[in-house]
C-alpha positions in Angstrom: -23.1 75.1 -33.5 -24.6 76.8 -36.5 -21.4 78.9 -36.8 -19.3 75.9 -37.0 -20.2 74.8 -40.5 -19.3 78.3 -42.6 -16.4 78.3 -40.6 -15.3 75.0 -41.1 -15.9 75.6 -45.1 -14.3 78.8 -45.0 -11.1 77.4 -43.7 -11.2 74.5 -46.3 -11.4 77.2 -48.7 -8.7 79.1 -47.0 -6.2 76.0 -46.7 -7.4 74.5 -49.9 -6.1 77.8 -51.7 -2.8 77.8 -49.7 -2.1 74.1 -51.2 -2.9 75.0 -54.4 -0.3 78.0 -54.4 2.2 76.0 -52.9 1.4 72.9 -55.0 1.9 75.0 -58.3 5.0 77.1 -57.2 6.6 73.5 -56.3 5.6 71.9 -59.7 6.7 75.1 -61.6 9.8 75.5 -59.9 10.6 71.7 -60.5 9.8 71.5 -63.8 11.4 74.5 -64.7 14.9 73.8 -63.1 14.7 70.0 -63.5 15.3 69.4 -59.8 13.7 68.9 -56.7 15.4 69.9 -53.4 14.0 68.3 -49.9 15.4 68.5 -46.7 14.2 66.4 -43.6 15.6 64.9 -40.4 17.0 61.2 -40.2 17.7 59.9 -36.9 18.0 63.5 -35.2 20.4 64.9 -38.1 19.2 67.2 -40.6 19.3 65.8 -44.4 19.3 67.9 -47.6 18.6 66.1 -50.8 18.6 67.3 -54.2 17.2 64.9 -57.0 17.8 65.8 -60.4 15.4 65.0 -63.4 18.8 63.6 -65.6 20.2 61.5 -63.0 17.4 59.7 -61.4 14.1 60.3 -63.3 11.7 57.8 -61.7 12.6 59.7 -58.3 12.1 62.9 -59.6 8.8 62.5 -61.0 7.9 60.7 -57.7 8.8 63.8 -55.9 7.1 66.2 -58.2 3.8 64.3 -58.1 3.7 63.7 -54.2 5.2 67.1 -53.4 3.6 69.2 -56.2 0.8 67.7 -58.0 -0.9 66.2 -55.3 -1.5 69.2 -52.8 -2.4 70.9 -56.1 -5.0 68.8 -56.8 -6.1 67.9 -53.3 -6.1 71.6 -52.6 -8.2 72.4 -55.5 -10.8 69.9 -54.3 -10.7 71.3 -51.0 -11.3 74.9 -52.1 -14.2 73.7 -54.8 -15.9 71.7 -52.1 -15.5 74.6 -49.8 -17.0 77.1 -52.3 -19.5 74.8 -53.1 -20.8 74.5 -49.6 -20.6 78.0 -48.7 -23.0 79.0 -51.4 -25.6 76.3 -51.1 
């Protein structure tokens, strides 16, 4: 049971770092190109959607916030917490 705490916080650092990387790449890509490409399934069919900043700015910024900035911020907080707990 004593091994659980360090392993948990090490995984928190690892997954937080991955979230920071993915969020940073997504945000940079969206801001430099001006579009967000998302694919998902709806009713069992694959849907590919491209949102362009010039045509739909509200939806573009919502996607950038939820898909790019939110993972970046939450990942940074998770990594910071994990490092803080591992040091102390």
